[in-house]
C-alpha positions, 0 to 999 in steps of 0.5 A, spaced: 499 500 500 502 506 498 502 512 503 502 519 502 504 524 507 501 531 506 504 536 511 501 543 512 502 546 519 499 553 520 495 558 516 488 555 516 486 558 510 492 554 507 490 548 510 482 548 508 485 550 501 488 543 501 482 539 501 481 539 493 488 536 493 486 531 498 480 529 494 484 529 487 490 524 491 484 520 493 482 519 486 488 518 483 491 513 488 485 510 491 489 504 494 493 509 498 493 511 505 493 519 506 496 522 512 496 529 514 500 532 519 497 538 522 498 543 528 494 541 534 489 547 534 487 545 526 486 538 527 478 539 527 478 542 521 482 537 517 478 531 521 472 533 517 475 531 511 473 524 508 479 524 504 484 523 510 485 516 513 490 518 518 492 525 522 498 526 525 498 532 530 504 536 531 503 538 539 505 546 540 511 544 544 514 538 540 521 538 537 522 535 530 526 529 533 519 528 538 515 528 531 520 523 528 518 518 533 511 518 532 
């Protein structure tokens, strides 16, 4: 199974504008699992997108090394 990671950490407008991209990715790669990395405060917005299979939450004080362990 292919896996696709989409990273958009901030700017709620930019996060919402990625939803058509997610829909297109799901159409092109229907068997792929799409994971979205997003800051904690924007999780609810992307959780409403049916094309996202998994969400990784970047906690406010997490370092890049801590995120790598997830």
